C-alpha positions in Angstrom: 0.0 0.0 0.0 1.2 3.5 -0.7 4.4 4.6 -2.3 6.5 4.7 0.9 7.5 2.5 3.7 8.7 3.8 7.1 10.9 2.5 9.8 11.8 4.0 13.2 15.3 3.8 14.5 15.2 4.2 18.3 18.3 4.7 20.3 18.2 4.6 24.1 20.6 4.4 27.0 18.1 2.0 28.7 17.0 -1.3 27.2 13.6 -1.1 25.5 11.1 -3.9 24.9 10.6 -4.2 21.2 7.2 -5.9 21.8 5.9 -3.2 24.1 7.1 -0.4 21.8 5.6 -2.1 18.7 2.3 -2.6 20.5 2.1 1.0 21.6 2.9 2.2 18.0 0.2 -0.1 16.6 -2.4 1.0 19.2 -1.7 4.7 18.7 -4.6 6.7 17.2 -2.2 9.3 15.7 -2.6 10.0 12.0 1.0 9.2 10.7 3.8 6.9 11.6 6.1 9.6 13.1 3.3 10.8 15.4 2.6 7.2 16.5 6.3 6.6 17.4 6.4 9.9 19.3 3.3 9.0 21.2 4.6 5.5 22.0 7.9 7.1 23.4 6.3 10.1 25.0 7.6 9.3 28.5 11.2 8.9 27.4 11.7 10.9 24.2 14.3 13.7 24.2 14.8 16.4 21.6 17.7 16.0 19.3 19.5 17.8 16.5 19.5 15.6 13.4 21.4 15.8 10.1 21.0 13.6 7.1 23.8 13.5 4.5 23.5 13.1 0.8 25.1 9.6 1.0 22.4 8.4 3.3 24.1 8.6 6.7 22.2 10.0 9.7 23.8 11.9 12.5 22.2 13.2 15.7 23.3 15.1 18.7 21.6 14.9 22.1 22.2 15.3 25.8 20.2 12.3 27.2 19.9 11.0 30.7 19.3 7.3 31.6 15.8 6.4 30.5 15.7 8.8 27.6 15.5 7.9 23.9 15.9 9.4 20.5 13.8 8.4 17.5 14.6 8.9 13.8 12.0 8.1 11.1 13.4 6.8 7.8 11.2 6.7 4.7 11.8 4.4 1.7 10.4 5.3 -1.7 9.0 2.0 -3.0 9.4 3.1 -6.6 13.2 3.4 -6.2 13.6 0.5 -3.8 15.1 -1.8 -6.5 18.3 0.3 -6.4 19.0 -1.2 -2.9 18.4 -4.8 -3.8 21.1 -5.2 -6.6 
């Protein structure tokens, strides 16, 4: 469905339960994936400064305490996905 797929890359100083996080994202009533991830992580999310490079690398800078996390949403254009599978 749609022209894009999305993934969330979550980095945390504290171990997170994939199952609980995934369940919270799936249960969210927010309208888009990024908002669903933000809602699921609302108790531990910390603001960050993110930069994406032209070669696909992502950097972020944050001052996080224990129990805080940073989330980055990556979108994949399905129409151009074949370039990654060769």
